[in-house]
C-alpha positions in Angstrom: -83.6 40.6 -23.7 -80.5 42.5 -23.8 -78.1 42.3 -21.2 -79.0 45.8 -19.7 -82.4 44.2 -19.6 -81.4 40.8 -18.1 -78.9 43.0 -15.3 -82.3 45.9 -14.4 -84.5 41.7 -14.0 -81.6 39.9 -11.9 -81.3 43.3 -9.3 -85.1 44.1 -8.9 -86.0 40.3 -8.5 -83.1 40.6 -5.3 -84.6 43.6 -4.1 -87.9 41.5 -3.5 -85.7 38.4 -2.7 -83.6 40.6 0.4 -86.7 41.8 1.8 -88.3 38.3 1.8 -85.0 37.1 3.5 -84.9 40.0 5.5 -87.9 39.1 6.8 -87.6 35.3 8.1 -84.2 36.6 9.7 -86.5 38.8 11.4 -88.8 35.6 12.4 -85.8 33.5 12.9 -84.2 35.8 15.2 -87.5 36.7 17.3 -87.8 33.0 17.9 -84.5 32.3 19.7 -84.4 32.2 23.5 -82.4 34.8 25.6 -79.3 31.9 26.3 -79.4 31.4 22.5 -79.3 35.0 21.2 -76.3 35.0 23.7 -74.5 32.1 22.1 -75.1 34.0 19.1 -73.5 37.1 20.4 -70.6 35.7 21.8 -69.5 33.8 18.9 -69.6 37.0 16.0 -68.1 38.7 18.8 -65.4 36.1 19.0 -64.8 36.0 15.0 -64.2 39.9 15.3 -61.4 39.4 18.0 -60.0 36.6 15.7 -60.5 38.3 12.4 -58.7 42.2 14.0 -55.5 39.9 15.0 -54.7 38.8 11.4 -55.6 42.3 9.7 -53.6 45.5 10.8 -55.9 48.8 10.9 -55.2 50.0 7.7 -56.3 46.7 6.1 -59.4 46.8 7.8 -60.5 50.0 6.1 -64.1 51.2 6.4 -65.8 49.8 3.2 -69.3 51.7 3.6 -67.8 54.3 0.9 -67.0 52.2 -1.3 -70.2 50.3 -1.5 -71.8 53.9 -1.2 -69.8 55.0 -4.7 -71.4 51.5 -6.2 -74.9 51.9 -5.0 -74.5 55.9 -6.4 -74.0 54.9 -9.7 -76.7 52.2 -10.1 -79.0 55.1 -8.7 -77.5 57.3 -11.4 -78.5 54.6 -14.3 -81.7 54.3 -12.7 -81.6 50.7 -12.4 
C-alpha cells in the first residue's frame, strides 16, 4: 500500500468513526438532565472567559478560514 493509499484509507476511516462518535455524543448529551446541562454550559463559558483573558484579540484569530483552505485542498485532491 502506497503512502497516498494509506492516507486515503486513514481519512475514510476517520469519516466513518467521526459519524459514530457524533452519534454517541448526541446520545450522551440527550441523556443529561437540565441541571447537568447547565453545569456543562457554565463550565464552557468559564473556560472561554479564562482563555480570553490570556489571549489578545489578534491572537484569537478565526481559524475557520485556515481550516477551510486545508479542506478545499483535500477536496481538489479527491481524498
